[in-house]
C-alpha positions in Angstrom: -13.0 -11.2 -11.6 -11.4 -10.4 -14.6 -7.5 -10.7 -14.5 -6.6 -7.2 -15.4 -8.8 -6.4 -12.3 -6.8 -8.7 -9.9 -3.9 -7.1 -11.0 -4.9 -4.0 -10.3 -6.0 -5.1 -7.2 -3.0 -6.8 -6.7 -0.9 -3.5 -7.0 -2.9 -1.9 -4.9 -2.9 -4.2 -1.9 0.9 -4.3 -2.4 1.4 -1.2 -2.1 -1.1 -0.8 1.3 0.9 -3.6 2.3 4.7 -3.1 1.6 4.4 0.9 2.7 2.0 1.7 5.8 4.2 2.0 8.9 3.0 2.7 12.5 -0.6 2.9 13.1 -1.6 3.6 9.4 -0.5 -0.1 9.1 -2.0 -1.1 12.0 -5.4 0.3 10.8 -4.8 -1.3 8.0 -4.4 -4.6 9.0 -7.6 -4.1 11.1 -9.5 -2.9 8.1 -9.0 -6.1 6.1 -9.5 -8.8 9.0 -12.7 -7.0 9.7 -13.6 -7.3 5.9 -12.7 -10.8 6.1 -13.7 -11.7 9.6 -17.1 -9.8 9.9 -18.5 -9.7 13.8 -15.4 -12.5 14.4 -12.5 -9.9 14.3 -12.3 -7.0 17.3 -9.6 -4.1 16.8 -8.3 -3.1 19.6 -7.2 0.7 20.8 -5.4 1.8 23.2 -7.5 3.5 26.2 -6.1 5.8 29.1 -3.6 4.1 31.2 -4.4 0.7 30.4 -3.3 1.1 26.7 -4.1 -2.1 24.4 -3.3 -4.6 26.6 -0.6 -6.0 24.7 -3.2 -6.6 21.5 -4.0 -4.9 18.5 -6.5 -7.3 17.4 -8.3 -10.3 18.9 -9.9 -13.2 16.9 -13.2 -14.4 18.9 -13.5 -17.8 17.0 -9.7 -18.7 17.4 -8.8 -17.1 20.6 -6.1 -15.6 18.6 -4.3 -12.1 20.1 -2.6 -10.6 17.3 0.6 -8.1 17.9 1.1 -5.5 14.7 4.7 -4.4 14.5 5.5 -1.8 11.1 8.6 0.7 12.5 9.8 3.0 9.5 13.0 1.2 9.9 13.2 -2.7 11.7 15.9 -3.2 14.0 16.6 -6.9 15.6 17.2 -5.6 19.2 14.2 -3.6 19.3 12.1 -6.2 17.4 13.4 -9.1 19.6 12.2 -7.2 22.6 8.8 -6.3 21.0 7.9 -9.6 20.7 9.1 -10.6 24.4 7.7 -7.5 26.2 4.2 -8.0 23.9 3.6 -11.5 24.2 4.5 -11.6 28.2 1.8 -8.9 28.5 -0.6 -10.4 25.8 0.0 -13.9 28.5 -1.0 -11.6 31.8 -4.0 -9.7 30.6 -5.6 -11.9 28.1 -4.8 -15.2 30.2 -7.4 -18.1 29.4 -9.1 -16.1 26.4 -5.7 -16.5 24.6 -5.5 -19.5 22.8 -3.3 -18.2 19.9 -0.7 -15.5 19.6 0.0 -13.8 16.0 2.9 -11.5 15.4 2.4 -9.3 12.4 5.0 -7.5 10.3 5.5 -6.1 6.6 8.9 -6.3 6.1 9.7 -7.5 2.3 12.3 -9.3 3.4 11.3 -11.6 6.1 12.5 -11.6 9.7 16.3 -12.1 10.9 17.3 -15.5 11.6 17.2 -15.0 15.4 13.8 -13.8 15.5 12.7 -16.9 13.6 14.2 -19.0 16.3 12.9 -16.7 19.1 9.5 -17.2 18.0 10.2 -21.3 17.4 11.2 -21.2 21.0 8.2 -19.4 22.0 5.5 -22.3 20.5 8.0 -24.9 21.9 7.5 -23.7 25.5 4.1 -23.0 24.8 2.8 -25.9 23.3 -1.1 -25.2 24.2 -1.2 -21.7 22.7 -1.0 -21.5 18.2 1.8 -19.1 17.7 2.4 -17.8 14.0 4.4 -15.0 12.0 2.2 -13.4 9.3 3.9 -11.4 6.8 3.4 -10.1 3.6 2.1 -12.8 1.9 -0.1 -13.7 4.1 -1.5 -10.4 4.5 -1.7 -10.0 0.2 -3.6 -13.4 0.3 -5.9 -12.7 2.8 -6.8 -9.5 0.9 -6.9 -11.0 -2.4 -9.7 -13.7 -0.8 -11.8 -11.0 -0.1 -14.9 -10.8 -2.1 -14.8 -8.3 -4.8 -17.3 -5.6 -3.3 -15.1 -5.4 -0.1 -12.2 -5.4 -2.2 -13.3 -2.4 -4.1 -14.6 -0.7 -0.5 -11.2 -0.9 0.4 -9.2 -0.3 -2.5 -11.4 1.5 -4.5 -12.8 0.3 -8.0 -10.4 -0.5 -11.0 -10.7 2.2 -13.1 -11.5 1.7 -17.0 -10.9 3.2 -20.2 -13.8 5.0 -20.1 -13.2 6.3 -16.8 -9.9 8.0 -18.1 -12.0 9.4 -20.7 -14.2 11.1 -18.7 -11.8 12.7 -16.1 -11.5 16.3 -15.9 -9.5 18.4 -13.3 -11.9 18.2 -10.6 -10.6 14.7 -9.2 -7.0 15.6 -10.1 -7.3 18.4 -7.6 -7.7 15.5 -5.0 -4.1 14.7 -5.9 -3.0 17.5 -7.0 -6.0 21.0 -6.6 -9.2 22.2 -8.5 -10.1 23.2 -11.8 -12.9 22.0 -14.3 -13.4 20.2 -17.5 -11.4 19.8 -20.4 -12.0 17.6 -23.7 -10.6 14.3 -23.4 -8.1 12.9 -25.8 -9.2 9.6 -27.9 -7.1 7.3 -27.2 -5.5 6.3 -29.7 -4.0 9.9 -29.9 -1.7 8.9 -26.9 1.5 7.9 -27.6 2.7 4.3 -25.8 4.5 4.7 -22.1 8.5 5.1 -23.8 9.5 1.3 -23.9 12.9 1.5 -23.2 12.0 3.4 -19.5 9.6 0.1 -18.6 12.0 -2.4 -20.0 15.1 -0.2 -17.6 12.9 -0.2 -15.0 11.4 -4.1 -15.1 7.8 -3.1 -14.8 5.2 -5.3 -16.0 2.6 -5.4 -18.8 -0.1 -4.7 -15.9 1.8 -1.3 -14.9 2.5 -0.4 -18.4 -0.9 -0.8 -19.4 -2.4 1.9 -16.6 0.7 4.3 -17.5 -0.9 4.5 -21.2 -4.2 4.8 -20.0 -3.3 7.8 -17.6 -1.1 9.5 -20.6 -4.3 10.9 -21.8 -4.9 12.9 -19.6 -1.8 13.8 -18.6 -1.9 17.4 -20.1 -4.7 18.3 -17.4 -1.3 17.5 -14.7 0.4 19.8 -16.8 -2.3 22.6 -17.4 -2.5 23.0 -13.7 1.0 23.1 -12.9 1.4 25.8 -15.7 -1.7 27.4 -14.0 -0.9 27.0 -10.6 0.2 30.5 -8.8 3.1 29.1 -7.2 5.7 28.8 -10.1 7.2 26.0 -8.2 4.5 23.7 -7.2 5.5 21.2 -10.2 8.8 20.9 -8.7 8.2 20.8 -5.7 5.1 17.7 -6.4 7.8 16.1 -8.2 10.1 16.0 -5.3 7.9 14.7 -3.0 7.2 11.8 -5.4 11.3 11.4 -6.3 12.2 11.3 -2.8 8.8 8.7 -1.7 10.5 6.7 -5.0 14.1 6.8 -3.6 12.6 5.4 -0.1 11.0 2.6 -1.5 13.9 1.5 -3.9 16.4 1.3 -0.7 13.8 -0.5 1.4 14.8 -3.0 -1.7 11.2 -3.2 -3.0 10.8 -4.8 -6.5 9.9 -1.9 -9.5 6.2 -3.3 -9.2 6.0 -3.3 -5.6 7.1 0.5 -5.8 5.0 1.3 -8.3 2.3 0.0 -6.0 3.8 2.1 -3.0 3.7 5.1 -4.9 0.3 4.4 -6.4 -1.0 4.0 -2.6 1.0 7.1 -1.5 -0.3 9.4 -3.9 -4.0 8.1 -3.3 -3.8 9.2 0.4 -7.2 8.3 2.0 -9.4 8.5 -0.4 -11.4 5.3 -1.0 -13.7 3.6 -3.6 -13.3 6.9 -5.9 -12.8 5.6 -9.5 -12.1 8.9 -11.0 -9.6 9.8 -7.9 -7.6 6.1 -8.6 -7.7 7.9 -12.3 -6.7 10.7 -11.4 -3.6 9.5 -9.3 -2.4 7.6 -12.1 -2.6 10.4 -14.5 -0.3 12.1 -12.6 1.9 9.2 -11.9 2.2 9.1 -15.7 3.2 12.6 -16.2 6.1 12.1 -13.5 7.1 8.8 -15.0 7.5 10.2 -18.6 9.4 13.2 -17.3 11.9 11.0 -15.7 10.8 12.2 -11.6 10.1 9.0 -10.8 11.9 5.4 -11.8 15.3 5.4 -13.4 16.0 6.8 -17.0 16.5 4.0 -19.8 20.5 4.0 -20.3 22.6 7.1 -21.9 19.5 9.5 -21.3 20.1 12.4 -18.7 17.6 11.7 -15.7 
């Protein structure tokens, strides 16, 4: 896999791992585990009064029961209770089938010290079981170790220069709504992304490259907003993006992680559609240049 493709998938993985919450994160975890362990990992869903028997997924070869937890806000007391109740429930329901128990979370700052001590105590008191915690780094490693076809199936193909040159209103409509066709601008005529703004936000070269590719179709985004029957549609879209940006920033994510999160947010549930990915980047480039997302350079108005 080429470096630029690996960096693209890295951004997509970051966005999915760090920003999904609740059942969306649980579904994402099951997706990547099925891709990494075909025929071995079994996703488990709640059913009837019995629920999920305190198991969000089961890896047959190791006898591992997974408990997945990604609340909107991580609180220590609730987390400690969650671990205690779910571990005891898994022991009760899975008995001899359970040879390991793994707690999966996506808090980028890691777990509180008392939670780590609790997990250590569980291992000490249950030496017949393999008890682990999986966080963001482990999940990103699992994703990026997948073969390229499975990465494409899960996260879409990395858009290339030709994809932006061919981009029309139709895929942008999946991010904003539908019209068709404009002649593509030559990439050579596209101004570079603001170096001052990139520097102000400490964004990587990879992000800068993709924003520059997105710039060549910014005019379609602008035209769509101008033609929309709702004159405030563009402002409403910008506010949604800005609110998401502020939420990710408040969560303590790095600039590249925020970019990846916004990319995942804008992409929605569409997978494997390279035109859709290019459209998302065109929209993000449009909003980036107009200071609707990320911070303006020092001395300029937001």
